mmCIF file of the N, C-alpha and C atoms, coordinates in Angstrom:
data_MODEL
# 
_entry.id   MODEL 
# 
loop_
_atom_site.group_PDB 
_atom_site.id 
_atom_site.type_symbol 
_atom_site.label_atom_id 
_atom_site.label_alt_id 
_atom_site.label_comp_id 
_atom_site.label_asym_id 
_atom_site.label_entity_id 
_atom_site.label_seq_id 
_atom_site.pdbx_PDB_ins_code 
_atom_site.Cartn_x 
_atom_site.Cartn_y 
_atom_site.Cartn_z 
_atom_site.occupancy 
_atom_site.B_iso_or_equiv 
_atom_site.pdbx_formal_charge 
_atom_site.auth_seq_id 
_atom_site.auth_comp_id 
_atom_site.auth_asym_id 
_atom_site.auth_atom_id 
_atom_site.pdbx_PDB_model_num 
ATOM 1   N N  . MET A 1 1  ? 95.866  144.863 16.589 1.00 0.00 ? 1  MET A N  1 
ATOM 2   C CA . MET A 1 1  ? 95.551  143.621 17.298 1.00 0.00 ? 1  MET A CA 1 
ATOM 3   C C  . MET A 1 1  ? 95.749  143.798 18.803 1.00 0.00 ? 1  MET A C  1 
ATOM 4   N N  . GLN A 1 2  ? 96.856  144.423 19.185 1.00 0.00 ? 2  GLN A N  1 
ATOM 5   C CA . GLN A 1 2  ? 97.112  144.621 20.607 1.00 0.00 ? 2  GLN A CA 1 
ATOM 6   C C  . GLN A 1 2  ? 96.030  145.478 21.250 1.00 0.00 ? 2  GLN A C  1 
ATOM 7   N N  . PHE A 1 3  ? 95.519  146.452 20.485 1.00 0.00 ? 3  PHE A N  1 
ATOM 8   C CA . PHE A 1 3  ? 94.498  147.332 21.047 1.00 0.00 ? 3  PHE A CA 1 
ATOM 9   C C  . PHE A 1 3  ? 93.242  146.548 21.396 1.00 0.00 ? 3  PHE A C  1 
ATOM 10  N N  . SER A 1 4  ? 92.845  145.607 20.526 1.00 0.00 ? 4  SER A N  1 
ATOM 11  C CA . SER A 1 4  ? 91.630  144.839 20.795 1.00 0.00 ? 4  SER A CA 1 
ATOM 12  C C  . SER A 1 4  ? 91.830  143.926 21.999 1.00 0.00 ? 4  SER A C  1 
ATOM 13  N N  . ILE A 1 5  ? 93.030  143.351 22.136 1.00 0.00 ? 5  ILE A N  1 
ATOM 14  C CA . ILE A 1 5  ? 93.310  142.517 23.304 1.00 0.00 ? 5  ILE A CA 1 
ATOM 15  C C  . ILE A 1 5  ? 93.247  143.372 24.566 1.00 0.00 ? 5  ILE A C  1 
ATOM 16  N N  . PHE A 1 6  ? 93.889  144.525 24.509 1.00 0.00 ? 6  PHE A N  1 
ATOM 17  C CA . PHE A 1 6  ? 93.902  145.422 25.659 1.00 0.00 ? 6  PHE A CA 1 
ATOM 18  C C  . PHE A 1 6  ? 92.489  145.843 26.032 1.00 0.00 ? 6  PHE A C  1 
ATOM 19  N N  . THR A 1 7  ? 91.689  146.194 25.020 1.00 0.00 ? 7  THR A N  1 
ATOM 20  C CA . THR A 1 7  ? 90.316  146.634 25.267 1.00 0.00 ? 7  THR A CA 1 
ATOM 21  C C  . THR A 1 7  ? 89.507  145.523 25.920 1.00 0.00 ? 7  THR A C  1 
ATOM 22  N N  . SER A 1 8  ? 89.633  144.304 25.414 1.00 0.00 ? 8  SER A N  1 
ATOM 23  C CA . SER A 1 8  ? 88.861  143.198 25.978 1.00 0.00 ? 8  SER A CA 1 
ATOM 24  C C  . SER A 1 8  ? 89.290  142.928 27.415 1.00 0.00 ? 8  SER A C  1 
ATOM 25  N N  . VAL A 1 9  ? 90.583  143.021 27.698 1.00 0.00 ? 9  VAL A N  1 
ATOM 26  C CA . VAL A 1 9  ? 91.053  142.803 29.069 1.00 0.00 ? 9  VAL A CA 1 
ATOM 27  C C  . VAL A 1 9  ? 90.483  143.865 30.000 1.00 0.00 ? 9  VAL A C  1 
ATOM 28  N N  . VAL A 1 10 ? 90.479  145.121 29.550 1.00 0.00 ? 10 VAL A N  1 
ATOM 29  C CA . VAL A 1 10 ? 89.939  146.198 30.381 1.00 0.00 ? 10 VAL A CA 1 
ATOM 30  C C  . VAL A 1 10 ? 88.449  145.989 30.618 1.00 0.00 ? 10 VAL A C  1 
ATOM 31  N N  . VAL A 1 11 ? 87.722  145.602 29.572 1.00 0.00 ? 11 VAL A N  1 
ATOM 32  C CA . VAL A 1 11 ? 86.274  145.390 29.718 1.00 0.00 ? 11 VAL A CA 1 
ATOM 33  C C  . VAL A 1 11 ? 86.007  144.247 30.683 1.00 0.00 ? 11 VAL A C  1 
ATOM 34  N N  . VAL A 1 12 ? 86.744  143.149 30.543 1.00 0.00 ? 12 VAL A N  1 
ATOM 35  C CA . VAL A 1 12 ? 86.560  142.007 31.447 1.00 0.00 ? 12 VAL A CA 1 
ATOM 36  C C  . VAL A 1 12 ? 86.921  142.404 32.876 1.00 0.00 ? 12 VAL A C  1 
ATOM 37  N N  . GLY A 1 13 ? 88.022  143.142 33.024 1.00 0.00 ? 13 GLY A N  1 
ATOM 38  C CA . GLY A 1 13 ? 88.417  143.579 34.359 1.00 0.00 ? 13 GLY A CA 1 
ATOM 39  C C  . GLY A 1 13 ? 87.384  144.498 34.982 1.00 0.00 ? 13 GLY A C  1 
ATOM 40  N N  . LEU A 1 14 ? 86.842  145.397 34.169 1.00 0.00 ? 14 LEU A N  1 
ATOM 41  C CA . LEU A 1 14 ? 85.822  146.320 34.663 1.00 0.00 ? 14 LEU A CA 1 
ATOM 42  C C  . LEU A 1 14 ? 84.560  145.558 35.060 1.00 0.00 ? 14 LEU A C  1 
ATOM 43  N N  . ALA A 1 15 ? 84.154  144.598 34.244 1.00 0.00 ? 15 ALA A N  1 
ATOM 44  C CA . ALA A 1 15 ? 82.963  143.806 34.556 1.00 0.00 ? 15 ALA A CA 1 
ATOM 45  C C  . ALA A 1 15 ? 83.170  143.018 35.845 1.00 0.00 ? 15 ALA A C  1 
ATOM 46  N N  . ALA A 1 16 ? 84.345  142.424 36.003 1.00 0.00 ? 16 ALA A N  1 
ATOM 47  C CA . ALA A 1 16 ? 84.633  141.666 37.222 1.00 0.00 ? 16 ALA A CA 1 
ATOM 48  C C  . ALA A 1 16 ? 84.635  142.586 38.435 1.00 0.00 ? 16 ALA A C  1 
ATOM 49  N N  . PHE A 1 17 ? 85.188  143.790 38.266 1.00 0.00 ? 17 PHE A N  1 
ATOM 50  C CA . PHE A 1 17 ? 85.236  144.740 39.374 1.00 0.00 ? 17 PHE A CA 1 
ATOM 51  C C  . PHE A 1 17 ? 83.830  145.162 39.778 1.00 0.00 ? 17 PHE A C  1 
ATOM 52  N N  . VAL A 1 18 ? 82.973  145.423 38.799 1.00 0.00 ? 18 VAL A N  1 
ATOM 53  C CA . VAL A 1 18 ? 81.600  145.845 39.096 1.00 0.00 ? 18 VAL A CA 1 
ATOM 54  C C  . VAL A 1 18 ? 80.843  144.711 39.776 1.00 0.00 ? 18 VAL A C  1 
ATOM 55  N N  . GLN A 1 19 ? 81.066  143.467 39.319 1.00 0.00 ? 19 GLN A N  1 
ATOM 56  C CA . GLN A 1 19 ? 80.389  142.329 39.943 1.00 0.00 ? 19 GLN A CA 1 
ATOM 57  C C  . GLN A 1 19 ? 80.888  142.117 41.368 1.00 0.00 ? 19 GLN A C  1 
ATOM 58  N N  . ALA A 1 20 ? 82.182  142.337 41.589 1.00 0.00 ? 20 ALA A N  1 
ATOM 59  C CA . ALA A 1 20 ? 82.749  142.118 42.917 1.00 0.00 ? 20 ALA A CA 1 
ATOM 60  C C  . ALA A 1 20 ? 82.297  143.202 43.896 1.00 0.00 ? 20 ALA A C  1 
ATOM 61  N N  . ASN A 1 21 ? 82.011  144.402 43.386 1.00 0.00 ? 21 ASN A N  1 
ATOM 62  C CA . ASN A 1 21 ? 81.625  145.522 44.244 1.00 0.00 ? 21 ASN A CA 1 
ATOM 63  C C  . ASN A 1 21 ? 80.332  146.159 43.731 1.00 0.00 ? 21 ASN A C  1 
ATOM 64  N N  . PRO A 1 22 ? 79.209  145.448 43.847 1.00 0.00 ? 22 PRO A N  1 
ATOM 65  C CA . PRO A 1 22 ? 77.975  145.984 43.267 1.00 0.00 ? 22 PRO A CA 1 
ATOM 66  C C  . PRO A 1 22 ? 77.399  147.162 44.058 1.00 0.00 ? 22 PRO A C  1 
ATOM 67  N N  . VAL A 1 23 ? 77.773  147.290 45.334 1.00 0.00 ? 23 VAL A N  1 
ATOM 68  C CA . VAL A 1 23 ? 77.157  148.308 46.179 1.00 0.00 ? 23 VAL A CA 1 
ATOM 69  C C  . VAL A 1 23 ? 77.793  149.673 45.946 1.00 0.00 ? 23 VAL A C  1 
ATOM 70  N N  . ALA A 1 24 ? 79.094  149.755 46.159 1.00 0.00 ? 24 ALA A N  1 
ATOM 71  C CA . ALA A 1 24 ? 79.770  151.055 46.101 1.00 0.00 ? 24 ALA A CA 1 
ATOM 72  C C  . ALA A 1 24 ? 80.738  151.083 44.926 1.00 0.00 ? 24 ALA A C  1 
ATOM 73  N N  . VAL A 1 25 ? 80.244  151.481 43.777 1.00 0.00 ? 25 VAL A N  1 
ATOM 74  C CA . VAL A 1 25 ? 81.109  151.638 42.607 1.00 0.00 ? 25 VAL A CA 1 
ATOM 75  C C  . VAL A 1 25 ? 81.104  153.110 42.240 1.00 0.00 ? 25 VAL A C  1 
ATOM 76  N N  . SER A 1 26 ? 82.148  153.796 42.674 1.00 0.00 ? 26 SER A N  1 
ATOM 77  C CA . SER A 1 26 ? 82.270  155.211 42.329 1.00 0.00 ? 26 SER A CA 1 
ATOM 78  C C  . SER A 1 26 ? 83.178  155.340 41.115 1.00 0.00 ? 26 SER A C  1 
ATOM 79  N N  . PRO A 1 27 ? 83.046  156.427 40.377 1.00 0.00 ? 27 PRO A N  1 
ATOM 80  C CA . PRO A 1 27 ? 83.933  156.617 39.214 1.00 0.00 ? 27 PRO A CA 1 
ATOM 81  C C  . PRO A 1 27 ? 85.407  156.565 39.591 1.00 0.00 ? 27 PRO A C  1 
ATOM 82  N N  . ARG A 1 28 ? 85.735  157.057 40.776 1.00 0.00 ? 28 ARG A N  1 
ATOM 83  C CA . ARG A 1 28 ? 87.143  157.035 41.197 1.00 0.00 ? 28 ARG A CA 1 
ATOM 84  C C  . ARG A 1 28 ? 87.611  155.589 41.378 1.00 0.00 ? 28 ARG A C  1 
ATOM 85  N N  . ASP A 1 29 ? 86.771  154.747 42.011 1.00 0.00 ? 29 ASP A N  1 
ATOM 86  C CA . ASP A 1 29 ? 87.143  153.340 42.191 1.00 0.00 ? 29 ASP A CA 1 
ATOM 87  C C  . ASP A 1 29 ? 87.324  152.659 40.844 1.00 0.00 ? 29 ASP A C  1 
ATOM 88  N N  . VAL A 1 30 ? 86.388  152.917 39.933 1.00 0.00 ? 30 VAL A N  1 
ATOM 89  C CA . VAL A 1 30 ? 86.475  152.310 38.603 1.00 0.00 ? 30 VAL A CA 1 
ATOM 90  C C  . VAL A 1 30 ? 87.745  152.778 37.907 1.00 0.00 ? 30 VAL A C  1 
ATOM 91  N N  . GLY A 1 31 ? 88.047  154.064 38.012 1.00 0.00 ? 31 GLY A N  1 
ATOM 92  C CA . GLY A 1 31 ? 89.262  154.595 37.394 1.00 0.00 ? 31 GLY A CA 1 
ATOM 93  C C  . GLY A 1 31 ? 90.506  153.961 37.976 1.00 0.00 ? 31 GLY A C  1 
ATOM 94  N N  . ASN A 1 32 ? 90.541  153.830 39.303 1.00 0.00 ? 32 ASN A N  1 
ATOM 95  C CA . ASN A 1 32 ? 91.704  153.204 39.943 1.00 0.00 ? 32 ASN A CA 1 
ATOM 96  C C  . ASN A 1 32 ? 91.857  151.761 39.481 1.00 0.00 ? 32 ASN A C  1 
ATOM 97  N N  . GLN A 1 33 ? 90.740  151.048 39.383 1.00 0.00 ? 33 GLN A N  1 
ATOM 98  C CA . GLN A 1 33 ? 90.803  149.653 38.951 1.00 0.00 ? 33 GLN A CA 1 
ATOM 99  C C  . GLN A 1 33 ? 91.274  149.571 37.503 1.00 0.00 ? 33 GLN A C  1 
ATOM 100 N N  . LEU A 1 34 ? 90.788  150.481 36.653 1.00 0.00 ? 34 LEU A N  1 
ATOM 101 C CA . LEU A 1 34 ? 91.223  150.481 35.252 1.00 0.00 ? 34 LEU A CA 1 
ATOM 102 C C  . LEU A 1 34 ? 92.722  150.744 35.165 1.00 0.00 ? 34 LEU A C  1 
ATOM 103 N N  . VAL A 1 35 ? 93.220  151.651 35.996 1.00 0.00 ? 35 VAL A N  1 
ATOM 104 C CA . VAL A 1 35 ? 94.662  151.931 35.988 1.00 0.00 ? 35 VAL A CA 1 
ATOM 105 C C  . VAL A 1 35 ? 95.434  150.690 36.417 1.00 0.00 ? 35 VAL A C  1 
ATOM 106 N N  . LYS A 1 36 ? 94.946  149.998 37.453 1.00 0.00 ? 36 LYS A N  1 
ATOM 107 C CA . LYS A 1 36 ? 95.621  148.771 37.898 1.00 0.00 ? 36 LYS A CA 1 
ATOM 108 C C  . LYS A 1 36 ? 95.605  147.728 36.787 1.00 0.00 ? 36 LYS A C  1 
ATOM 109 N N  . ASP A 1 37 ? 94.435  147.543 36.154 1.00 0.00 ? 37 ASP A N  1 
ATOM 110 C CA . ASP A 1 37 ? 94.328  146.559 35.076 1.00 0.00 ? 37 ASP A CA 1 
ATOM 111 C C  . ASP A 1 37 ? 95.245  146.933 33.924 1.00 0.00 ? 37 ASP A C  1 
ATOM 112 N N  . ALA A 1 38 ? 95.252  148.208 33.561 1.00 0.00 ? 38 ALA A N  1 
ATOM 113 C CA . ALA A 1 38 ? 96.076  148.648 32.434 1.00 0.00 ? 38 ALA A CA 1 
ATOM 114 C C  . ALA A 1 38 ? 97.551  148.435 32.740 1.00 0.00 ? 38 ALA A C  1 
ATOM 115 N N  . SER A 1 39 ? 97.973  148.770 33.955 1.00 0.00 ? 39 SER A N  1 
ATOM 116 C CA . SER A 1 39 ? 99.389  148.594 34.288 1.00 0.00 ? 39 SER A CA 1 
ATOM 117 C C  . SER A 1 39 ? 99.738  147.111 34.316 1.00 0.00 ? 39 SER A C  1 
ATOM 118 N N  . ALA A 1 40 ? 98.806  146.263 34.770 1.00 0.00 ? 40 ALA A N  1 
ATOM 119 C CA . ALA A 1 40 ? 99.057  144.822 34.756 1.00 0.00 ? 40 ALA A CA 1 
ATOM 120 C C  . ALA A 1 40 ? 99.205  144.315 33.327 1.00 0.00 ? 40 ALA A C  1 
ATOM 121 N N  . VAL A 1 41 ? 98.357  144.819 32.428 1.00 0.00 ? 41 VAL A N  1 
ATOM 122 C CA . VAL A 1 41 ? 98.441  144.414 31.020 1.00 0.00 ? 41 VAL A CA 1 
ATOM 123 C C  . VAL A 1 41 ? 99.764  144.868 30.425 1.00 0.00 ? 41 VAL A C  1 
ATOM 124 N N  . VAL A 1 42 ? 100.167 146.099 30.735 1.00 0.00 ? 42 VAL A N  1 
ATOM 125 C CA . VAL A 1 42 ? 101.439 146.615 30.206 1.00 0.00 ? 42 VAL A CA 1 
ATOM 126 C C  . VAL A 1 42 ? 102.603 145.775 30.718 1.00 0.00 ? 42 VAL A C  1 
ATOM 127 N N  . MET A 1 43 ? 102.577 145.428 32.000 1.00 0.00 ? 43 MET A N  1 
ATOM 128 C CA . MET A 1 43 ? 103.652 144.607 32.556 1.00 0.00 ? 43 MET A CA 1 
ATOM 129 C C  . MET A 1 43 ? 103.682 143.240 31.882 1.00 0.00 ? 43 MET A C  1 
ATOM 130 N N  . GLU A 1 44 ? 102.500 142.670 31.639 1.00 0.00 ? 44 GLU A N  1 
ATOM 131 C CA . GLU A 1 44 ? 102.415 141.361 30.986 1.00 0.00 ? 44 GLU A CA 1 
ATOM 132 C C  . GLU A 1 44 ? 102.969 141.443 29.567 1.00 0.00 ? 44 GLU A C  1 
ATOM 133 N N  . LEU A 1 45 ? 102.569 142.479 28.821 1.00 0.00 ? 45 LEU A N  1 
ATOM 134 C CA . LEU A 1 45 ? 103.082 142.654 27.453 1.00 0.00 ? 45 LEU A CA 1 
ATOM 135 C C  . LEU A 1 45 ? 104.590 142.856 27.472 1.00 0.00 ? 45 LEU A C  1 
ATOM 136 N N  . ALA A 1 46 ? 105.093 143.602 28.442 1.00 0.00 ? 46 ALA A N  1 
ATOM 137 C CA . ALA A 1 46 ? 106.538 143.823 28.533 1.00 0.00 ? 46 ALA A CA 1 
ATOM 138 C C  . ALA A 1 46 ? 107.262 142.511 28.819 1.00 0.00 ? 46 ALA A C  1 
ATOM 139 N N  . ALA A 1 47 ? 106.685 141.685 29.682 1.00 0.00 ? 47 ALA A N  1 
ATOM 140 C CA . ALA A 1 47 ? 107.301 140.393 29.985 1.00 0.00 ? 47 ALA A CA 1 
ATOM 141 C C  . ALA A 1 47 ? 107.320 139.502 28.750 1.00 0.00 ? 47 ALA A C  1 
ATOM 142 N N  . VAL A 1 48 ? 106.206 139.480 28.019 1.00 0.00 ? 48 VAL A N  1 
ATOM 143 C CA . VAL A 1 48 ? 106.130 138.672 26.796 1.00 0.00 ? 48 VAL A CA 1 
ATOM 144 C C  . VAL A 1 48 ? 107.140 139.179 25.770 1.00 0.00 ? 48 VAL A C  1 
ATOM 145 N N  . ALA A 1 49 ? 107.211 140.498 25.605 1.00 0.00 ? 49 ALA A N  1 
ATOM 146 C CA . ALA A 1 49 ? 108.159 141.074 24.647 1.00 0.00 ? 49 ALA A CA 1 
ATOM 147 C C  . ALA A 1 49 ? 109.592 140.771 25.072 1.00 0.00 ? 49 ALA A C  1 
ATOM 148 N N  . GLY A 1 50 ? 109.865 140.843 26.361 1.00 0.00 ? 50 GLY A N  1 
ATOM 149 C CA . GLY A 1 50 ? 111.206 140.536 26.862 1.00 0.00 ? 50 GLY A CA 1 
ATOM 150 C C  . GLY A 1 50 ? 111.579 139.089 26.600 1.00 0.00 ? 50 GLY A C  1 
ATOM 151 N N  . ASP A 1 51 ? 110.643 138.176 26.837 1.00 0.00 ? 51 ASP A N  1 
ATOM 152 C CA . ASP A 1 51 ? 110.902 136.759 26.564 1.00 0.00 ? 51 ASP A CA 1 
ATOM 153 C C  . ASP A 1 51 ? 111.152 136.537 25.084 1.00 0.00 ? 51 ASP A C  1 
ATOM 154 N N  . ALA A 1 52 ? 110.351 137.169 24.236 1.00 0.00 ? 52 ALA A N  1 
ATOM 155 C CA . ALA A 1 52 ? 110.519 137.014 22.790 1.00 0.00 ? 52 ALA A CA 1 
ATOM 156 C C  . ALA A 1 52 ? 111.880 137.548 22.356 1.00 0.00 ? 52 ALA A C  1 
ATOM 157 N N  . ALA A 1 53 ? 112.271 138.693 22.897 1.00 0.00 ? 53 ALA A N  1 
ATOM 158 C CA . ALA A 1 53 ? 113.571 139.273 22.539 1.00 0.00 ? 53 ALA A CA 1 
ATOM 159 C C  . ALA A 1 53 ? 114.703 138.356 22.987 1.00 0.00 ? 53 ALA A C  1 
ATOM 160 N N  . ARG A 1 54 ? 114.580 137.788 24.180 1.00 0.00 ? 54 ARG A N  1 
ATOM 161 C CA . ARG A 1 54 ? 115.614 136.886 24.679 1.00 0.00 ? 54 ARG A CA 1 
ATOM 162 C C  . ARG A 1 54 ? 115.732 135.655 23.783 1.00 0.00 ? 54 ARG A C  1 
ATOM 163 N N  . GLN A 1 55 ? 114.584 135.103 23.376 1.00 0.00 ? 55 GLN A N  1 
ATOM 164 C CA . GLN A 1 55 ? 114.608 133.928 22.505 1.00 0.00 ? 55 GLN A CA 1 
ATOM 165 C C  . GLN A 1 55 ? 115.229 134.268 21.160 1.00 0.00 ? 55 GLN A C  1 
ATOM 166 N N  . MET A 1 56 ? 114.927 135.446 20.621 1.00 0.00 ? 56 MET A N  1 
ATOM 167 C CA . MET A 1 56 ? 115.501 135.848 19.336 1.00 0.00 ? 56 MET A CA 1 
ATOM 168 C C  . MET A 1 56 ? 117.016 135.970 19.455 1.00 0.00 ? 56 MET A C  1 
ATOM 169 N N  . VAL A 1 57 ? 117.493 136.527 20.564 1.00 0.00 ? 57 VAL A N  1 
ATOM 170 C CA . VAL A 1 57 ? 118.941 136.685 20.755 1.00 0.00 ? 57 VAL A CA 1 
ATOM 171 C C  . VAL A 1 57 ? 119.597 135.317 20.886 1.00 0.00 ? 57 VAL A C  1 
ATOM 172 N N  . GLN A 1 58 ? 118.949 134.404 21.592 1.00 0.00 ? 58 GLN A N  1 
ATOM 173 C CA . GLN A 1 58 ? 119.540 133.082 21.802 1.00 0.00 ? 58 GLN A CA 1 
ATOM 174 C C  . GLN A 1 58 ? 119.583 132.269 20.514 1.00 0.00 ? 58 GLN A C  1 
ATOM 175 N N  . THR A 1 59 ? 118.588 132.428 19.641 1.00 0.00 ? 59 THR A N  1 
ATOM 176 C CA . THR A 1 59 ? 118.543 131.612 18.433 1.00 0.00 ? 59 THR A CA 1 
ATOM 177 C C  . THR A 1 59 ? 119.551 132.083 17.395 1.00 0.00 ? 59 THR A C  1 
ATOM 178 N N  . LYS A 1 60 ? 119.998 133.349 17.483 1.00 0.00 ? 60 LYS A N  1 
ATOM 179 C CA . LYS A 1 60 ? 120.943 133.855 16.468 1.00 0.00 ? 60 LYS A CA 1 
ATOM 180 C C  . LYS A 1 60 ? 122.327 133.259 16.649 1.00 0.00 ? 60 LYS A C  1 
# 
């Protein structure tokens, strides 16, 4: 399930990046943007997991 969410986020991010920069889209730019998007997704998942862990600890 997480993989499909991650994939859709990357695809949406890539589409937005291409639309925002229709003139100069080099593979390096696309790669850099994908890395930024991926790291943002990882940070978001880590924050969600951290919140869930905190709630589990508090409820026990």
